[in-house]
C-alpha positions as a Markdown table, in Angstrom:
| # | Residue | x | y | z |
|---|---|---|---|---|
| 1 | Met | 73.2 | -49.2 | 3.3 |
| 2 | Thr | 70.2 | -48.5 | 1.1 |
| 3 | Thr | 69.8 | -44.9 | -0.3 |
| 4 | Val | 66.4 | -43.5 | 0.2 |
| 5 | Thr | 65.3 | -41.8 | -3.1 |
| 6 | Ser | 61.7 | -40.8 | -2.3 |
| 7 | Leu | 59.8 | -39.2 | 0.6 |
| 8 | Ala | 56.3 | -40.5 | 1.3 |
| 9 | Ser | 53.8 | -38.0 | 2.7 |
| 10 | His | 51.1 | -39.6 | 4.8 |
| 11 | Ser | 48.1 | -38.2 | 6.6 |
| 12 | Pro | 48.9 | -38.2 | 10.3 |
| 13 | Ala | 45.2 | -38.8 | 11.1 |
| 14 | Thr | 44.5 | -41.8 | 8.8 |
| 15 | Gly | 47.9 | -43.0 | 7.6 |
| 16 | Glu | 46.7 | -42.5 | 4.0 |
| 17 | Leu | 49.5 | -41.9 | 1.4 |
| 18 | Leu | 49.1 | -38.4 | 0.1 |
| 19 | Ala | 52.1 | -38.0 | -2.3 |
| 20 | Arg | 55.7 | -38.9 | -2.9 |
| 21 | Tyr | 58.5 | -36.4 | -3.2 |
| 22 | Ser | 62.2 | -36.6 | -4.2 |
| 23 | Val | 64.9 | -36.8 | -1.7 |
| 24 | Asp | 67.6 | -34.3 | -2.8 |
| 25 | Asp | 71.2 | -35.3 | -2.3 |
| 26 | Thr | 74.1 | -32.9 | -1.8 |
| 27 | Ala | 74.5 | -32.4 | -5.6 |
| 28 | Ala | 70.9 | -31.4 | -6.0 |
| 29 | Val | 71.1 | -29.0 | -3.0 |
| 30 | Asp | 74.2 | -27.4 | -4.4 |
| 31 | Ala | 72.5 | -27.0 | -7.8 |
| 32 | Ala | 69.6 | -25.2 | -6.2 |
| 33 | Val | 71.9 | -22.8 | -4.4 |
| 34 | Arg | 73.7 | -22.1 | -7.6 |
| 35 | Arg | 70.4 | -21.3 | -9.3 |
| 36 | Ala | 69.6 | -18.9 | -6.5 |
| 37 | Arg | 73.0 | -17.4 | -6.7 |
| 38 | Ala | 72.5 | -16.7 | -10.4 |
| 39 | Ala | 69.3 | -14.9 | -9.7 |
| 40 | Ala | 70.6 | -12.9 | -6.8 |
| 41 | Asp | 72.0 | -10.0 | -8.8 |
| 42 | Trp | 68.7 | -9.6 | -10.7 |
| 43 | Trp | 66.6 | -9.7 | -7.5 |
| 44 | Ala | 68.9 | -7.3 | -5.6 |
| 45 | Gly | 69.0 | -5.0 | -8.6 |
| 46 | Leu | 65.3 | -4.5 | -8.6 |
| 47 | Gly | 65.7 | -2.3 | -5.5 |
| 48 | Phe | 63.2 | -1.9 | -2.7 |
| 49 | Ala | 60.4 | -0.6 | -5.0 |
| 50 | Gly | 60.8 | -3.4 | -7.5 |
| 51 | Arg | 60.9 | -6.1 | -4.9 |
| 52 | Arg | 57.9 | -4.6 | -3.1 |
| 53 | Gly | 55.8 | -4.9 | -6.3 |
| 54 | His | 56.7 | -8.6 | -6.8 |
| 55 | Leu | 56.1 | -9.4 | -3.1 |
| 56 | Leu | 52.7 | -7.7 | -3.0 |
| 57 | His | 51.7 | -9.6 | -6.2 |
| 58 | Trp | 52.8 | -12.8 | -4.4 |
| 59 | Lys | 50.6 | -11.8 | -1.5 |
| 60 | His | 47.6 | -11.5 | -3.8 |
| 61 | Val | 48.3 | -15.0 | -5.2 |
| 62 | Leu | 48.5 | -16.4 | -1.6 |
| 63 | Val | 45.2 | -14.8 | -0.7 |
| 64 | Arg | 43.6 | -16.3 | -3.8 |
| 65 | Glu | 45.0 | -19.8 | -3.0 |
| 66 | Leu | 44.4 | -19.6 | 0.7 |
| 67 | Asp | 41.6 | -22.1 | 1.0 |
| 68 | Gly | 43.4 | -24.7 | -1.1 |
| 69 | Met | 46.6 | -24.3 | 0.8 |
| 70 | Ala | 44.7 | -24.6 | 4.1 |
| 71 | Glu | 43.2 | -27.9 | 3.0 |
| 72 | Leu | 46.6 | -29.2 | 1.9 |
| 73 | Met | 48.0 | -28.2 | 5.3 |
| 74 | His | 45.1 | -29.9 | 7.0 |
| 75 | Gln | 45.8 | -33.1 | 5.1 |
| 76 | Glu | 49.5 | -33.1 | 5.6 |
| 77 | Thr | 49.8 | -31.9 | 9.2 |
| 78 | Gly | 46.3 | -32.8 | 10.6 |
| 79 | Lys | 45.6 | -29.4 | 12.0 |
| 80 | Pro | 42.0 | -28.1 | 11.6 |
| 81 | Val | 41.3 | -26.2 | 8.4 |
| 82 | Asp | 40.4 | -23.0 | 10.3 |
| 83 | Asp | 43.7 | -23.2 | 12.2 |
| 84 | Ala | 45.5 | -23.5 | 8.8 |
| 85 | Arg | 43.5 | -20.6 | 7.5 |
| 86 | Leu | 44.6 | -18.5 | 10.5 |
| 87 | Glu | 48.2 | -19.4 | 9.9 |
| 88 | Leu | 48.0 | -18.3 | 6.3 |
| 89 | Ile | 46.2 | -15.0 | 7.2 |
| 90 | Leu | 49.1 | -14.2 | 9.6 |
| 91 | Ser | 51.6 | -15.1 | 6.9 |
| 92 | Val | 50.0 | -12.8 | 4.4 |
| 93 | Asp | 50.1 | -10.0 | 7.0 |
| 94 | His | 53.8 | -10.5 | 7.7 |
| 95 | Leu | 54.6 | -10.6 | 4.0 |
| 96 | Asp | 52.7 | -7.3 | 3.5 |
| 97 | Trp | 54.6 | -5.7 | 6.3 |
| 98 | Ala | 58.0 | -6.8 | 5.2 |
| 99 | Ala | 57.4 | -5.7 | 1.6 |
| 100 | Lys | 56.2 | -2.2 | 2.6 |
| 101 | His | 58.8 | -1.5 | 5.3 |
| 102 | Ala | 62.0 | -2.8 | 3.9 |
| 103 | Ser | 63.0 | 0.5 | 2.3 |
| 104 | Lys | 62.5 | 2.5 | 5.5 |
| 105 | Val | 64.3 | 0.0 | 7.7 |
| 106 | Leu | 67.2 | -0.9 | 5.4 |
| 107 | Gly | 67.6 | 2.1 | 3.1 |
| 108 | Pro | 70.5 | 4.5 | 3.4 |
| 109 | Arg | 70.4 | 6.9 | 6.3 |
| 110 | Arg | 72.7 | 9.7 | 7.4 |
| 111 | Val | 74.4 | 9.5 | 10.8 |
| 112 | Pro | 76.4 | 12.1 | 12.7 |
| 113 | Ser | 80.1 | 12.2 | 11.7 |
| 114 | Gly | 81.5 | 13.3 | 15.0 |
| 115 | Leu | 84.4 | 15.7 | 16.0 |
| 116 | Leu | 87.2 | 14.3 | 13.9 |
| 117 | Gly | 84.8 | 13.7 | 10.9 |
| 118 | Phe | 83.4 | 17.2 | 10.7 |
| 119 | Asn | 84.3 | 17.3 | 7.0 |
| 120 | Leu | 82.7 | 13.9 | 6.3 |
| 121 | Ala | 79.2 | 12.8 | 5.3 |
| 122 | Ala | 78.5 | 9.6 | 7.1 |
| 123 | Ser | 75.8 | 7.1 | 6.1 |
| 124 | Val | 74.7 | 3.5 | 6.8 |
| 125 | Ser | 72.9 | 1.2 | 4.4 |
| 126 | His | 71.9 | -2.4 | 4.7 |
| 127 | Leu | 72.7 | -4.6 | 1.7 |
| 128 | Pro | 71.6 | -8.1 | 0.8 |
| 129 | Leu | 73.6 | -11.0 | 2.1 |
| 130 | Gly | 73.1 | -13.0 | -1.2 |
| 131 | Val | 71.5 | -16.4 | -0.8 |
| 132 | Val | 69.7 | -17.4 | 2.4 |
| 133 | Gly | 68.9 | -21.0 | 3.3 |
| 134 | Val | 65.8 | -21.6 | 5.3 |
| 135 | Ile | 65.0 | -24.8 | 7.1 |
| 136 | Gly | 61.3 | -24.9 | 8.2 |
| 137 | Pro | 59.3 | -26.8 | 10.7 |
| 138 | Trp | 56.1 | -28.9 | 10.3 |
| 139 | Asn | 54.0 | -27.5 | 13.0 |
| 140 | Tyr | 53.5 | -24.1 | 11.3 |
| 141 | Pro | 54.8 | -25.0 | 7.8 |
| 142 | Val | 54.0 | -21.6 | 6.3 |
| 143 | Phe | 53.9 | -19.0 | 9.0 |
| 144 | Thr | 57.1 | -19.9 | 10.7 |
| 145 | Pro | 59.4 | -20.2 | 7.6 |
| 146 | Met | 57.7 | -17.1 | 6.1 |
| 147 | Gly | 59.2 | -15.2 | 9.1 |
| 148 | Ser | 62.6 | -15.8 | 7.4 |
| 149 | Ile | 61.6 | -16.1 | 3.7 |
| 150 | Ala | 59.5 | -13.0 | 3.4 |
| 151 | Tyr | 62.0 | -10.8 | 5.3 |
| 152 | Ala | 65.0 | -12.2 | 3.5 |
| 153 | Leu | 63.3 | -11.6 | 0.1 |
| 154 | Ala | 62.3 | -8.1 | 1.1 |
| 155 | Ala | 65.9 | -7.4 | 2.1 |
| 156 | Gly | 67.1 | -8.4 | -1.4 |
| 157 | Asn | 68.2 | -11.9 | -0.9 |
| 158 | Thr | 67.3 | -15.0 | -2.9 |
| 159 | Val | 66.2 | -18.0 | -0.8 |
| 160 | Val | 66.5 | -21.8 | -0.9 |
| 161 | Phe | 63.8 | -23.4 | 1.3 |
| 162 | Lys | 64.0 | -26.8 | 2.8 |
| 163 | Pro | 60.5 | -27.7 | 4.2 |
| 164 | Ser | 60.0 | -30.3 | 6.9 |
| 165 | Glu | 59.6 | -33.9 | 5.6 |
| 166 | Phe | 56.2 | -33.8 | 7.4 |
| 167 | Ala | 55.0 | -30.8 | 5.4 |
| 168 | Thr | 56.8 | -31.1 | 2.0 |
| 169 | Gly | 53.6 | -30.6 | -0.1 |
| 170 | Val | 52.8 | -27.4 | 1.8 |
| 171 | Gly | 56.4 | -26.1 | 1.3 |
| 172 | Leu | 56.4 | -26.8 | -2.4 |
| 173 | Arg | 53.0 | -25.2 | -2.9 |
| 174 | Leu | 54.3 | -22.1 | -1.2 |
| 175 | Val | 57.2 | -21.9 | -3.6 |
| 176 | Glu | 54.9 | -22.5 | -6.6 |
| 177 | Thr | 52.8 | -19.5 | -5.6 |
| 178 | Phe | 55.9 | -17.3 | -5.6 |
| 179 | Val | 57.0 | -18.6 | -9.0 |
| 180 | Glu | 53.5 | -17.9 | -10.3 |
| 181 | Ala | 53.8 | -14.3 | -9.0 |
| 182 | Val | 57.3 | -13.5 | -10.0 |
| 183 | Gly | 58.2 | -15.6 | -13.0 |
| 184 | Gly | 61.0 | -18.0 | -13.9 |
| 185 | Gln | 63.9 | -16.5 | -12.0 |
| 186 | Ala | 65.1 | -18.8 | -9.2 |
| 187 | Val | 64.5 | -16.2 | -6.5 |
| 188 | Leu | 62.8 | -18.7 | -4.2 |
| 189 | Gly | 63.5 | -22.4 | -4.7 |
| 190 | Ala | 63.0 | -25.5 | -2.7 |
| 191 | Val | 64.9 | -28.7 | -1.8 |
| 192 | Thr | 63.2 | -31.7 | -0.3 |
| 193 | Gly | 64.2 | -34.6 | 1.9 |
| 194 | Phe | 65.1 | -35.5 | 5.4 |
| 195 | Gly | 67.8 | -34.2 | 7.8 |
| 196 | Asp | 70.6 | -34.9 | 5.3 |
| 197 | Ala | 69.1 | -32.4 | 2.9 |
| 198 | Gly | 69.1 | -29.8 | 5.6 |
| 199 | Ala | 72.7 | -30.6 | 6.5 |
| 200 | Ala | 73.7 | -30.2 | 2.9 |
| 201 | Leu | 72.0 | -26.8 | 2.8 |
| 202 | Cys | 74.0 | -25.8 | 5.8 |
| 203 | Arg | 77.3 | -26.9 | 4.1 |
| 204 | Ser | 76.4 | -25.3 | 0.7 |
| 205 | Asp | 77.4 | -21.9 | -0.6 |
| 206 | Val | 74.6 | -20.0 | 1.3 |
| 207 | Asp | 75.4 | -16.8 | 3.0 |
| 208 | Lys | 73.1 | -17.4 | 6.0 |
| 209 | Val | 70.8 | -20.1 | 7.4 |
| 210 | Gly | 67.6 | -19.5 | 9.2 |
| 211 | Phe | 66.5 | -22.6 | 11.1 |
| 212 | Thr | 63.4 | -23.4 | 13.2 |
| 213 | Gly | 63.1 | -26.7 | 15.0 |
| 214 | Ser | 64.2 | -28.5 | 18.2 |
| 215 | Thr | 67.1 | -27.3 | 20.3 |
| 216 | Ala | 69.0 | -30.6 | 19.6 |
| 217 | Thr | 68.7 | -30.2 | 15.8 |
| 218 | Gly | 69.6 | -26.5 | 16.1 |
| 219 | Lys | 72.9 | -27.4 | 17.7 |
| 220 | Arg | 73.6 | -29.7 | 14.8 |
| 221 | Val | 72.8 | -27.0 | 12.4 |
| 222 | Met | 75.2 | -24.6 | 14.2 |
| 223 | Ala | 77.9 | -27.3 | 14.0 |
| 224 | Ala | 77.5 | -27.8 | 10.3 |
| 225 | Cys | 77.4 | -24.1 | 9.6 |
| 226 | Ala | 80.5 | -23.5 | 11.8 |
| 227 | Glu | 82.6 | -25.5 | 9.3 |
| 228 | Ser | 82.4 | -22.5 | 6.9 |
| 229 | Leu | 81.6 | -19.8 | 9.4 |
| 230 | Thr | 78.1 | -19.4 | 7.8 |
| 231 | Pro | 76.0 | -17.3 | 10.2 |
| 232 | Val | 72.8 | -18.8 | 11.5 |
| 233 | Leu | 69.5 | -17.7 | 13.0 |
| 234 | Ile | 68.2 | -20.3 | 15.5 |
| 235 | Glu | 64.6 | -20.5 | 16.6 |
| 236 | Ala | 64.5 | -23.6 | 18.8 |
| 237 | Gly | 62.3 | -25.1 | 21.5 |
| 238 | Gly | 60.5 | -23.6 | 24.4 |
| 239 | Lys | 58.8 | -24.4 | 27.7 |
| 240 | Asp | 56.7 | -21.3 | 27.9 |
| 241 | Ala | 55.2 | -20.3 | 31.2 |
| 242 | Ala | 52.1 | -18.2 | 32.1 |
| 243 | Ile | 51.7 | -16.4 | 35.4 |
| 244 | Val | 48.3 | -15.7 | 36.9 |
| 245 | Ala | 48.0 | -13.0 | 39.6 |
| 246 | Ala | 45.3 | -12.6 | 42.2 |
| 247 | Asp | 43.8 | -9.6 | 40.3 |
| 248 | Ala | 43.7 | -11.4 | 36.9 |
| 249 | Asp | 40.4 | -11.8 | 35.0 |
| 250 | Leu | 40.2 | -15.6 | 35.6 |
| 251 | Asp | 37.7 | -16.3 | 32.8 |
| 252 | Leu | 40.0 | -14.6 | 30.3 |
| 253 | Ala | 43.1 | -16.2 | 31.7 |
| 254 | Ala | 41.6 | -19.7 | 31.7 |
| 255 | Asp | 40.3 | -19.4 | 28.2 |
| 256 | Ala | 43.6 | -18.0 | 26.8 |
| 257 | Ile | 45.9 | -20.4 | 28.6 |
| 258 | Thr | 43.9 | -23.5 | 27.8 |
| 259 | Phe | 44.0 | -22.5 | 24.1 |
| 260 | Gly | 47.7 | -21.6 | 24.4 |
| 261 | Ala | 48.4 | -25.1 | 25.8 |
| 262 | Met | 46.0 | -27.2 | 23.6 |
| 263 | Gly | 45.8 | -25.3 | 20.3 |
| 264 | Asn | 47.4 | -27.1 | 17.4 |
| 265 | Ala | 47.4 | -30.1 | 19.7 |
| 266 | Gly | 50.0 | -28.4 | 21.8 |
| 267 | Gln | 52.5 | -28.5 | 18.9 |
| 268 | Thr | 53.5 | -24.9 | 19.2 |
| 269 | Cys | 57.0 | -23.6 | 20.1 |
| 270 | Val | 55.4 | -20.7 | 22.0 |
| 271 | Gly | 52.7 | -22.9 | 23.4 |
| 272 | Ile | 52.0 | -22.6 | 27.2 |
| 273 | Glu | 53.2 | -25.7 | 28.9 |
| 274 | Arg | 53.4 | -24.4 | 32.5 |
| 275 | Ala | 51.1 | -22.1 | 34.5 |
| 276 | Tyr | 52.0 | -20.6 | 37.9 |
| 277 | Val | 49.0 | -19.4 | 39.8 |
| 278 | Val | 48.9 | -17.6 | 43.1 |
| 279 | Asp | 47.3 | -19.5 | 45.9 |
| 280 | Ala | 44.3 | -17.1 | 46.3 |
| 281 | Val | 42.9 | -17.9 | 42.9 |
| 282 | Phe | 44.4 | -21.3 | 42.2 |
| 283 | Asp | 41.4 | -23.5 | 42.8 |
| 284 | Ala | 39.0 | -21.2 | 40.9 |
| 285 | Phe | 41.5 | -21.0 | 38.0 |
| 286 | Val | 42.0 | -24.8 | 37.8 |
| 287 | Glu | 38.2 | -25.3 | 37.9 |
| 288 | Arg | 37.8 | -23.0 | 34.9 |
| 289 | Val | 40.6 | -24.6 | 32.9 |
| 290 | Ala | 39.3 | -28.1 | 33.6 |
| 291 | Ala | 35.9 | -27.2 | 32.3 |
| 292 | Ile | 37.3 | -25.7 | 29.0 |
| 293 | Ala | 39.8 | -28.5 | 28.4 |
| 294 | Gly | 37.2 | -31.2 | 29.0 |
| 295 | Arg | 35.1 | -29.8 | 26.2 |
| 296 | Val | 37.8 | -29.7 | 23.5 |
| 297 | Arg | 36.8 | -31.8 | 20.5 |
| 298 | Val | 39.6 | -34.1 | 19.3 |
| 299 | Gly | 39.7 | -35.9 | 15.9 |
| 300 | Ala | 40.0 | -35.5 | 12.2 |
| 301 | Glu | 36.4 | -34.6 | 11.4 |
| 302 | Pro | 35.5 | -31.0 | 10.4 |
| 303 | Arg | 34.2 | -30.0 | 13.8 |
| 304 | Ala | 37.4 | -31.1 | 15.6 |
| 305 | Gln | 39.2 | -28.4 | 17.5 |
| 306 | Ile | 42.5 | -30.2 | 17.7 |
| 307 | Gly | 43.9 | -32.9 | 15.4 |
| 308 | Pro | 46.4 | -35.7 | 15.6 |
| 309 | Ile | 50.0 | -35.5 | 16.7 |
| 310 | Thr | 51.8 | -34.8 | 13.4 |
| 311 | Met | 55.1 | -36.5 | 14.2 |
| 312 | Pro | 54.5 | -40.1 | 15.5 |
| 313 | Ser | 57.8 | -40.1 | 17.4 |
| 314 | Gln | 56.5 | -37.4 | 19.7 |
| 315 | Ile | 53.7 | -39.5 | 21.1 |
| 316 | Pro | 55.9 | -41.6 | 23.4 |
| 317 | Val | 57.5 | -38.4 | 24.7 |
| 318 | Ile | 54.1 | -37.0 | 25.6 |
| 319 | Arg | 53.1 | -40.2 | 27.3 |
| 320 | Arg | 56.3 | -40.4 | 29.3 |
| 321 | His | 56.0 | -36.8 | 30.5 |
| 322 | Ile | 52.4 | -37.5 | 31.7 |
| 323 | Glu | 53.4 | -40.7 | 33.5 |
| 324 | Asp | 56.4 | -39.1 | 35.1 |
| 325 | Ala | 54.4 | -36.2 | 36.4 |
| 326 | Ile | 51.9 | -38.5 | 38.1 |
| 327 | Ala | 54.5 | -40.9 | 39.4 |
| 328 | Arg | 56.3 | -38.0 | 41.1 |
| 329 | Gly | 53.2 | -36.8 | 42.9 |
| 330 | Gly | 51.3 | -34.7 | 40.3 |
| 331 | Arg | 47.6 | -35.1 | 40.0 |
| 332 | Ala | 45.5 | -35.2 | 36.8 |
| 333 | Val | 42.4 | -33.1 | 36.9 |
| 334 | Val | 41.7 | -33.7 | 33.2 |
| 335 | Gly | 42.7 | -36.8 | 31.4 |
| 336 | Gly | 45.9 | -38.8 | 32.2 |
| 337 | Pro | 48.0 | -41.5 | 30.5 |
| 338 | Glu | 44.8 | -42.9 | 29.0 |
| 339 | Ser | 44.4 | -39.7 | 27.0 |
| 340 | Val | 47.2 | -40.8 | 24.7 |
| 341 | Arg | 45.3 | -42.6 | 21.9 |
| 342 | Pro | 47.5 | -42.6 | 18.8 |
| 343 | Pro | 47.5 | -40.8 | 16.6 |
| 344 | Phe | 45.6 | -38.4 | 18.9 |
| 345 | Val | 46.3 | -37.1 | 22.4 |
| 346 | His | 43.3 | -35.7 | 24.3 |
| 347 | Pro | 43.8 | -32.8 | 26.6 |
| 348 | Val | 45.6 | -33.4 | 29.9 |
| 349 | Val | 45.7 | -31.0 | 32.8 |
| 350 | Leu | 48.0 | -31.7 | 35.7 |
| 351 | Val | 48.5 | -29.9 | 39.0 |
| 352 | Asp | 51.0 | -30.0 | 41.8 |
| 353 | Val | 53.8 | -31.4 | 39.7 |
| 354 | Pro | 57.4 | -31.2 | 41.2 |
| 355 | Glu | 59.5 | -28.7 | 39.4 |
| 356 | Asp | 62.2 | -31.2 | 38.6 |
| 357 | Ser | 59.8 | -33.5 | 36.8 |
| 358 | Glu | 60.7 | -34.2 | 33.2 |
| 359 | Ser | 57.3 | -32.8 | 32.3 |
| 360 | Leu | 58.4 | -29.4 | 33.6 |
| 361 | Thr | 62.0 | -29.3 | 32.4 |
| 362 | Glu | 61.7 | -30.7 | 28.9 |
| 363 | Glu | 59.5 | -29.6 | 26.0 |
| 364 | Thr | 56.4 | -31.8 | 25.8 |
| 365 | Phe | 54.9 | -30.6 | 22.5 |
| 366 | Gly | 51.4 | -32.0 | 23.2 |
| 367 | Pro | 48.0 | -30.9 | 24.5 |
| 368 | Thr | 49.1 | -30.9 | 28.1 |
| 369 | Leu | 49.2 | -28.2 | 30.7 |
| 370 | Ile | 50.8 | -28.2 | 34.2 |
| 371 | Ile | 49.3 | -25.8 | 36.7 |
| 372 | Asn | 51.3 | -25.2 | 39.9 |
| 373 | Arg | 50.4 | -23.2 | 43.0 |
| 374 | Val | 52.7 | -20.4 | 44.1 |
| 375 | Arg | 52.5 | -18.2 | 47.3 |
| 376 | Thr | 53.7 | -15.0 | 45.7 |
| 377 | Leu | 54.3 | -13.5 | 42.3 |
| 378 | Asp | 58.0 | -13.4 | 43.1 |
| 379 | Glu | 58.0 | -17.2 | 43.4 |
| 380 | Ala | 56.1 | -17.4 | 40.1 |
| 381 | Val | 58.8 | -15.4 | 38.4 |
| 382 | Asp | 61.6 | -17.5 | 39.9 |
| 383 | Arg | 59.9 | -20.7 | 38.8 |
| 384 | Ala | 59.2 | -19.4 | 35.3 |
| 385 | Asn | 62.8 | -18.3 | 34.9 |
| 386 | Ser | 64.2 | -21.6 | 36.1 |
| 387 | Ser | 63.9 | -23.2 | 32.7 |
| 388 | Arg | 66.8 | -23.6 | 30.3 |
| 389 | Tyr | 64.5 | -22.3 | 27.6 |
| 390 | Gly | 63.5 | -18.7 | 27.1 |
| 391 | Leu | 61.2 | -18.2 | 24.1 |
| 392 | Gly | 57.8 | -16.8 | 25.0 |
| 393 | Ser | 55.7 | -16.1 | 28.1 |
| 394 | Ala | 52.4 | -14.8 | 29.3 |
| 395 | Val | 51.2 | -12.7 | 32.2 |
| 396 | Phe | 47.6 | -12.3 | 33.5 |
| 397 | Ala | 47.3 | -9.5 | 36.0 |
| 398 | Gly | 46.3 | -5.8 | 36.4 |
| 399 | Arg | 48.1 | -3.5 | 34.0 |
| 400 | Arg | 50.9 | -2.1 | 36.2 |
| 401 | Thr | 51.6 | -5.5 | 37.8 |
| 402 | Ala | 51.6 | -7.3 | 34.5 |
| 403 | Val | 54.1 | -5.0 | 32.8 |
| 404 | Ala | 56.5 | -5.2 | 35.7 |
| 405 | Leu | 56.2 | -9.0 | 35.7 |
| 406 | Ala | 56.7 | -9.3 | 32.0 |
| 407 | Asp | 60.0 | -7.3 | 32.2 |
| 408 | Arg | 61.3 | -9.7 | 34.8 |
| 409 | Leu | 60.8 | -12.8 | 32.7 |
| 410 | His | 63.9 | -14.1 | 30.9 |
| 411 | Thr | 62.2 | -14.7 | 27.6 |
| 412 | Gly | 62.4 | -13.1 | 24.2 |
| 413 | Met | 58.7 | -12.3 | 24.1 |
| 414 | Ser | 55.8 | -11.8 | 26.5 |
| 415 | Ser | 52.0 | -11.4 | 26.1 |
| 416 | Ile | 50.0 | -9.6 | 28.7 |
| 417 | Asn | 46.4 | -10.8 | 29.3 |
| 418 | Ala | 46.7 | -12.9 | 26.1 |
| 419 | Val | 48.8 | -15.8 | 24.8 |
| 420 | Gln | 51.1 | -15.7 | 21.7 |
| 421 | Ser | 49.8 | -12.2 | 20.7 |
| 422 | Phe | 53.3 | -11.1 | 20.0 |
| 423 | Ala | 53.4 | -13.4 | 17.0 |
| 424 | Thr | 50.5 | -11.6 | 15.4 |
| 425 | Val | 52.2 | -8.2 | 15.3 |
| 426 | Pro | 54.4 | -7.9 | 12.2 |
| 427 | Ser | 56.5 | -5.1 | 13.7 |
| 428 | Leu | 57.5 | -7.0 | 16.8 |
| 429 | Pro | 60.7 | -9.1 | 16.7 |
| 430 | Phe | 60.2 | -12.9 | 17.3 |
| 431 | Gly | 62.9 | -15.0 | 18.9 |
| 432 | Gly | 64.3 | -16.4 | 22.2 |
| 433 | Thr | 67.2 | -16.6 | 24.6 |
| 434 | Arg | 69.1 | -19.4 | 26.3 |
| 435 | Glu | 68.4 | -22.8 | 24.6 |
| 436 | Ser | 65.5 | -21.3 | 22.7 |
| 437 | Gly | 68.0 | -19.8 | 20.2 |
| 438 | Phe | 69.1 | -16.4 | 19.1 |
| 439 | Gly | 68.5 | -14.0 | 16.3 |
| 440 | Arg | 65.1 | -12.5 | 15.4 |
| 441 | Ile | 62.5 | -12.8 | 12.6 |
| 442 | His | 59.7 | -10.4 | 12.1 |
| 443 | Gly | 59.8 | -6.6 | 12.4 |
| 444 | Ala | 62.7 | -4.3 | 11.7 |
| 445 | Asp | 65.0 | -6.7 | 13.5 |
| 446 | Gly | 63.9 | -9.5 | 11.2 |
| 447 | Leu | 64.7 | -7.4 | 8.1 |
| 448 | Arg | 68.2 | -6.5 | 9.5 |
| 449 | Glu | 68.8 | -10.1 | 10.3 |
| 450 | Phe | 69.1 | -10.8 | 6.5 |
| 451 | Ala | 71.1 | -7.8 | 5.5 |
| 452 | Arg | 74.7 | -6.6 | 6.1 |
| 453 | Pro | 75.3 | -3.1 | 7.3 |
| 454 | Lys | 77.6 | -1.0 | 5.1 |
| 455 | Ala | 79.2 | 2.1 | 6.5 |
| 456 | Val | 80.3 | 4.9 | 4.2 |
| 457 | Ala | 82.2 | 8.0 | 5.0 |
| 458 | Arg | 82.3 | 10.5 | 2.1 |
| 459 | Thr | 84.7 | 13.5 | 2.2 |
| 460 | Arg | 82.7 | 16.7 | 1.7 |
| 461 | Phe | 85.7 | 19.1 | 1.8 |
| 462 | Arg | 89.3 | 19.0 | 2.5 |
| 463 | Ala | 90.1 | 19.3 | 6.2 |
| 464 | Pro | 92.7 | 22.0 | 7.3 |
| 465 | Ala | 94.9 | 19.1 | 8.6 |
| 466 | Asn | 95.0 | 15.5 | 7.4 |
| 467 | Leu | 95.4 | 13.5 | 10.5 |
| 468 | Leu | 95.5 | 10.2 | 8.6 |
| 469 | Ser | 98.7 | 11.0 | 6.7 |
| 470 | Phe | 102.5 | 10.5 | 7.2 |
| 471 | Ala | 102.8 | 14.2 | 6.5 |
| 472 | Arg | 101.0 | 15.0 | 9.8 |
| 473 | Thr | 102.8 | 17.4 | 12.0 |
| 474 | Ala | 102.7 | 18.3 | 15.7 |
| 475 | Arg | 100.9 | 21.5 | 14.8 |
| 476 | Asp | 98.2 | 19.4 | 13.0 |
| 477 | Met | 97.6 | 17.5 | 16.3 |
| 478 | Arg | 97.3 | 20.6 | 18.4 |
| 479 | Ile | 93.7 | 21.5 | 17.7 |
| 480 | Pro | 92.1 | 18.0 | 18.0 |
| 481 | Leu | 94.1 | 17.6 | 21.3 |
| 482 | Gln | 92.8 | 20.9 | 22.7 |
| 483 | Leu | 89.2 | 20.1 | 21.6 |
| 484 | Thr | 89.3 | 16.7 | 23.2 |
| 485 | Arg | 90.7 | 17.9 | 26.5 |
| 486 | Phe | 88.1 | 20.7 | 26.6 |
| 487 | Leu | 85.1 | 18.6 | 25.6 |
| 488 | His | 85.9 | 15.4 | 27.6 |
| 489 | Lys | 87.7 | 16.6 | 30.6 |
| 490 | Lys | 84.8 | 16.2 | 33.0 |
| 491 | Gly | 83.5 | 12.9 | 34.4 |
């Protein structure tokens, strides 16, 4: 078997060779982790204030390099330049939040010491894990991994980042900007390659792995990490649903849901792939969506609103889902199988698709949207919750109705009268349930995800009786027994 020693990066739109990168083997991955381990004490020793200064300097470098990085992302993934700019803007905002809030979230805090610990001072602090491995995706090659990288760094860890083979250049450029900001210490390093490099990172001497990708790959990551009981954070696939009630603003809902389905060519883990619309407004909603989707500009030119499918192997999946939906009785109101024109897929809107169709049970990851009619909002909730995934969701309705519906959806996140808005708020945790994964990035939960809680009980003064001693007597036990029976006798 021939060993692959280089990774070729091609434009998904034109096939043009952009660059070649090394394929790191197990020895190279282990060496990167050792370098990160050697830098871990220095980085942790800076404390929250020291790390904050470095991270905010990194933020300034990213802002300065924003346009150049957006152009590189456009070349390597095919997404429009303005979409790439928006991704970088969100990344900068999250980096800023993590740097400025780490001390408050993770710093030492006093907690009540309780009845038996009346002579103690109790406190909890959150300490760095050490070295965190991050395996990033190609669809949002900066924003998504930064949800782990920025928060892990702010928590005091060093990081070894393995970018997707479809966005290697972007990943390496991200690391280069950090090195420029912080200096020569191996606080954030990168390894490159295919799945084998990611597997080697899972089996290396890291203290935690943060992974974003498909559910199938997430299971393999878990299996590899289980060999050494290395904890993992999994952000996997989704089949996000939107619900549209009779009192929804239909123009707003149609605009948002169409973008939620088609933006980034549908290559979004929290993209809207299903919409359940009550019968009273179904036809009017479909008409609005069809008009918007029919105007979406597809291509590689500067005016294009969606670009190519980044990963060629996804194109047959998209085609199969469209064909299956139609074969099973669904109807195309925009596009159809002919919309698949590699490397591009033009918008497809399908209605009345059976719920057991592959297009409704599996992640499509393309610019397609299925809109199904429901009689009631209860039916909409039941259908939305029938998926094995549970990442994001969206509800379009009046305020009281919308909040109640969102609470009933079995997902980690919901947007009300918007799509994907939860991802733009740095203080909100991001993550899913079921086969969409577990653990959280972003917000206070994202900081705690990359720290270990340390409990400390300090003796302030000597207690009248030491209950944790072999010298304990029956008399020593009398007072705590009486207090317990008095305070806890009811209920």
